[in-house]
Residue frames as a rotation matrix with the C-alpha (Angstrom) as fourth column:
MET 1
0.239 0.319 -0.917 -11.80
0.787 -0.616 -0.009 12.63
-0.568 -0.720 -0.398 -19.36
ASN 2
0.485 -0.064 0.872 -11.96
0.629 -0.667 -0.399 16.05
0.607 0.742 -0.283 -20.94
ASP 3
-0.486 -0.795 0.364 -9.95
0.347 -0.557 -0.754 19.09
0.802 -0.240 0.547 -19.77
LEU 4
-0.043 0.562 0.826 -12.76
-0.681 -0.622 0.387 20.38
0.731 -0.546 0.410 -17.56
GLN 5
0.886 0.389 -0.254 -13.08
-0.134 0.737 0.662 17.01
0.445 -0.553 0.705 -15.82
ILE 6
0.181 -0.915 -0.359 -9.30
0.742 0.367 -0.561 16.77
0.645 -0.165 0.746 -15.36
ASN 7
-0.525 -0.349 0.776 -9.19
-0.107 -0.878 -0.467 20.26
0.844 -0.329 0.423 -13.85
ALA 8
0.408 0.757 0.511 -12.05
-0.701 -0.099 0.707 19.38
0.585 -0.646 0.490 -11.48
LEU 9
0.807 -0.161 -0.569 -10.33
0.348 0.907 0.236 16.16
0.478 -0.388 0.788 -10.40
ASN 10
-0.236 -0.972 0.013 -7.06
0.627 -0.163 -0.762 18.00
0.742 -0.171 0.648 -9.74
HIS 11
-0.257 0.248 0.934 -8.95
-0.534 -0.842 0.077 20.60
0.806 -0.479 0.349 -7.71
PHE 12
0.776 0.624 0.090 -10.57
-0.445 0.442 0.779 17.89
0.446 -0.645 0.621 -5.55
LEU 13
0.510 -0.677 -0.531 -7.18
0.642 0.710 -0.289 16.17
0.572 -0.193 0.797 -5.08
ARG 14
-0.513 -0.725 0.461 -5.68
0.257 -0.641 -0.723 19.44
0.819 -0.252 0.515 -3.79
GLU 15
-0.156 0.572 0.806 -8.62
-0.727 -0.618 0.298 19.90
0.669 -0.539 0.512 -1.39
GLY 16
0.205 0.309 0.929 -9.01
-0.898 0.438 0.053 16.43
-0.390 -0.845 0.367 0.15
ILE 17
-0.658 -0.383 0.649 -9.21
-0.232 0.922 0.308 12.68
-0.717 0.052 -0.695 -0.36
VAL 18
0.138 0.641 -0.755 -10.55
-0.977 -0.036 -0.209 11.28
-0.161 0.767 0.621 -3.63
GLU 19
-0.021 -0.071 0.997 -11.35
-0.020 0.997 0.071 7.67
-1.000 -0.019 -0.022 -4.50
VAL 20
-0.001 -0.067 -0.998 -10.22
-0.965 -0.260 0.018 7.04
-0.261 0.963 -0.064 -8.07
ASN 21
0.324 0.145 0.935 -11.19
0.051 0.984 -0.171 3.85
-0.945 0.103 0.311 -9.90
PHE 22
0.331 -0.316 -0.889 -9.05
-0.898 -0.395 -0.194 3.23
-0.290 0.863 -0.414 -12.95
GLU 23
0.994 -0.062 0.094 -7.70
0.093 0.920 -0.380 0.53
-0.063 0.387 0.920 -15.25
LYS 24
0.309 -0.951 -0.014 -4.02
-0.273 -0.102 0.957 -0.24
-0.911 -0.292 -0.291 -14.76
SER 25
-0.049 -0.422 -0.905 -1.73
-0.976 -0.173 0.133 -0.75
-0.213 0.890 -0.404 -17.74
ASP 26
-0.948 -0.309 0.075 -1.99
-0.294 0.942 0.165 -4.55
-0.121 0.135 -0.983 -17.27
GLY 27
-0.542 0.811 -0.221 -5.79
-0.164 0.156 0.974 -4.33
0.824 0.565 0.049 -17.65
THR 28
-0.368 0.410 -0.835 -6.72
0.870 0.470 -0.153 -4.89
0.329 -0.782 -0.529 -14.00
LEU 29
0.386 0.587 0.712 -9.00
0.176 -0.804 0.568 -2.47
0.906 -0.093 -0.414 -12.18
ARG 30
-0.533 -0.616 -0.580 -7.68
0.747 -0.020 -0.665 -0.54
0.398 -0.788 0.470 -9.19
LYS 31
0.700 0.670 0.245 -9.39
0.395 -0.650 0.649 1.57
0.595 -0.358 -0.720 -6.54
MET 32
-0.377 -0.894 -0.244 -7.12
0.805 -0.186 -0.563 4.14
0.458 -0.408 0.790 -4.93
ASN 33
0.830 0.466 -0.308 -7.80
0.558 -0.701 0.443 6.66
-0.010 -0.539 -0.842 -2.16
CYS 34
-0.181 -0.952 0.248 -5.45
0.971 -0.213 -0.107 9.49
0.154 0.222 0.963 -2.97
THR 35
0.824 0.380 -0.421 -4.75
0.474 -0.869 0.143 13.17
-0.311 -0.318 -0.896 -2.42
LEU 36
0.076 -0.820 0.567 -2.41
0.649 -0.392 -0.652 16.08
0.757 0.418 0.503 -3.09
VAL 37
0.826 0.239 0.510 -2.96
-0.227 -0.688 0.690 17.65
0.516 -0.685 -0.514 0.35
PRO 38
-0.088 -0.996 0.002 0.51
-0.406 0.034 -0.913 17.97
0.910 -0.081 -0.407 1.99
GLU 39
-0.118 0.066 0.991 -0.80
-0.993 -0.034 -0.116 17.18
0.026 -0.997 0.070 5.49
TYR 40
0.828 0.484 0.284 -1.64
-0.484 0.872 -0.075 13.61
-0.284 -0.076 0.956 4.40
MET 41
0.683 -0.628 -0.374 1.78
-0.117 0.411 -0.904 12.96
0.721 0.661 0.207 2.86
HIS 42
0.920 -0.386 -0.074 4.59
0.204 0.310 0.929 11.39
-0.336 -0.869 0.364 4.87
VAL 43
0.007 -0.930 0.367 7.39
0.996 0.038 0.077 13.06
-0.086 0.365 0.927 2.90
GLU 44
-0.126 -0.144 -0.982 8.72
0.155 -0.980 0.124 16.55
-0.980 -0.136 0.146 2.47
TYR 45
0.900 0.405 0.161 7.74
0.252 -0.183 -0.950 18.25
-0.355 0.896 -0.267 -0.75
SER 46
-0.039 -0.988 0.147 10.79
0.664 0.084 0.743 18.34
-0.747 0.127 0.653 -2.96
GLU 47
0.370 0.070 -0.926 11.59
-0.424 -0.874 -0.235 21.42
-0.827 0.480 -0.294 -5.05
GLU 48
-0.682 -0.700 -0.212 13.71
-0.538 0.284 0.793 19.20
-0.495 0.655 -0.571 -7.28
LYS 49
-0.623 0.530 0.575 10.77
0.592 0.800 -0.095 16.88
-0.511 0.281 -0.812 -7.95
SER 50
0.367 0.848 -0.383 8.59
0.365 -0.510 -0.779 19.84
-0.855 0.146 -0.497 -8.85
LYS 51
0.029 -0.455 -0.890 11.10
-0.687 -0.656 0.313 20.83
-0.726 0.602 -0.332 -11.56
ARG 52
-0.681 -0.243 0.691 10.77
0.201 0.846 0.495 17.48
-0.705 0.475 -0.527 -13.34
LYS 53
-0.758 0.456 -0.467 9.05
-0.624 -0.296 0.723 17.45
0.191 0.839 0.509 -16.69
THR 54
-0.484 0.672 0.561 5.52
-0.246 0.510 -0.824 16.19
-0.839 -0.537 -0.082 -16.19
ASN 55
-0.928 0.303 0.216 3.26
0.336 0.435 0.835 14.26
0.160 0.848 -0.506 -18.52
PRO 56
-0.730 0.675 0.104 -0.05
-0.683 -0.715 -0.150 16.14
-0.027 -0.181 0.983 -18.94
ASN 57
-0.010 0.732 -0.681 -1.84
-0.575 0.553 0.603 12.81
0.818 0.398 0.416 -19.47
VAL 58
-0.085 -0.161 -0.983 -0.79
0.548 0.817 -0.181 11.39
0.832 -0.554 0.019 -16.09
ALA 59
0.612 0.288 0.737 -1.75
-0.471 -0.615 0.632 12.31
0.635 -0.734 -0.241 -12.52
SER 60
-0.423 -0.728 -0.540 0.87
0.276 0.464 -0.842 11.81
0.863 -0.505 0.005 -9.80
VAL 61
0.401 0.697 0.595 -0.86
-0.511 -0.369 0.776 11.51
0.761 -0.615 0.208 -6.44
TRP 62
-0.692 -0.527 0.493 -0.21
-0.694 0.299 -0.655 10.39
0.198 -0.795 -0.573 -2.87
ASP 63
-0.017 0.628 -0.778 -1.76
-0.120 0.771 0.625 6.92
0.993 0.104 0.062 -2.29
LEU 64
0.123 0.141 0.982 -3.07
-0.922 -0.349 0.166 6.85
0.367 -0.926 0.087 1.29
GLU 65
0.963 0.228 0.142 -2.97
-0.264 0.906 0.331 3.04
-0.053 -0.356 0.933 1.51
LYS 66
0.633 -0.774 -0.024 0.57
0.632 0.534 -0.561 2.62
0.447 0.340 0.827 0.13
ASN 67
0.785 -0.310 -0.537 1.87
0.201 -0.691 0.694 5.83
-0.586 -0.653 -0.480 1.78
ASP 68
-0.422 -0.899 0.116 3.79
0.404 -0.072 0.912 6.62
-0.811 0.432 0.394 -1.38
TRP 69
-0.277 0.248 -0.928 3.50
-0.727 -0.686 0.034 8.34
-0.628 0.684 0.371 -4.73
ARG 70
-0.350 0.246 0.904 1.47
0.583 0.812 0.005 6.56
-0.733 0.529 -0.428 -7.40
SER 71
-0.667 0.136 -0.733 0.16
-0.535 -0.772 0.343 7.64
-0.519 0.620 0.588 -10.77
PHE 72
-0.132 0.644 0.753 -2.61
0.608 0.653 -0.452 6.92
-0.783 0.398 -0.478 -13.23
ARG 73
-0.945 -0.100 0.310 -3.48
0.321 -0.450 0.833 8.01
0.057 0.887 0.458 -16.73
TYR 74
-0.628 0.748 -0.215 -6.48
-0.520 -0.609 -0.599 10.31
-0.578 -0.265 0.772 -16.96
ASP 75
-0.217 0.569 -0.793 -7.84
-0.922 0.148 0.359 8.30
0.322 0.809 0.492 -19.90
SER 76
-0.665 -0.046 -0.745 -7.86
0.051 0.993 -0.106 5.15
0.745 -0.108 -0.658 -17.72
VAL 77
-0.917 0.332 0.220 -10.19
-0.307 -0.238 -0.921 6.61
-0.254 -0.912 0.321 -15.06
LYS 78
-0.668 0.734 -0.124 -13.51
0.517 0.578 0.631 4.75
0.535 0.358 -0.766 -14.82
SER 79
0.535 0.834 0.132 -15.03
0.449 -0.413 0.792 6.70
0.716 -0.365 -0.596 -11.91
VAL 80
-0.706 -0.649 0.285 -14.23
0.127 -0.511 -0.850 9.18
0.697 -0.564 0.443 -9.17
ASN 81
0.380 0.790 -0.481 -15.84
0.713 0.081 0.697 9.40
0.589 -0.607 -0.533 -5.74
VAL 82
-0.735 -0.528 0.425 -15.62
0.177 -0.755 -0.631 12.69
0.654 -0.389 0.649 -3.87
GLY 83
-0.847 0.367 0.384 -17.43
-0.523 -0.445 -0.727 13.06
-0.096 -0.817 0.569 -0.56
GLY 84
-0.482 0.674 0.560 -19.80
0.108 0.680 -0.725 10.19
-0.870 -0.289 -0.400 -1.29
ARG 85
0.583 0.653 -0.483 -20.68
-0.402 -0.285 -0.870 11.44
-0.706 0.702 0.096 -4.77
GLU 86
-0.232 -0.657 0.717 -19.57
0.338 0.637 0.693 9.15
-0.912 0.403 0.074 -7.58
VAL 87
0.441 0.249 -0.862 -19.04
-0.700 -0.506 -0.504 10.29
-0.562 0.826 -0.049 -11.15
ASN 88
0.330 -0.258 0.908 -18.59
0.411 0.905 0.107 7.62
-0.850 0.338 0.405 -13.86
TYR 89
0.060 -0.419 -0.906 -16.38
-0.716 -0.651 0.253 8.17
-0.696 0.633 -0.339 -16.91
GLY 90
-0.311 -0.227 -0.923 -16.43
-0.891 0.406 0.201 4.85
0.329 0.885 -0.329 -18.65
């Protein structure tokens, strides 16, 4: 994914639910419905967590199935589905 695509994905994550299909570090494929919308999260936003150093190559998102934080590398994303529209990256 290029910077423009990453920025678009992050925008969609802050606005609603996004289905992200990516390759995990063990090589298996994973489909995750995720978001960054606070109303969907079952935890309080932590100021301390927001002060952590972040990796610009990794997205930390709320997984709606696991009800917990999960992450994926942007370069592992195969496709993204937003509102029924799928965009393939690899």
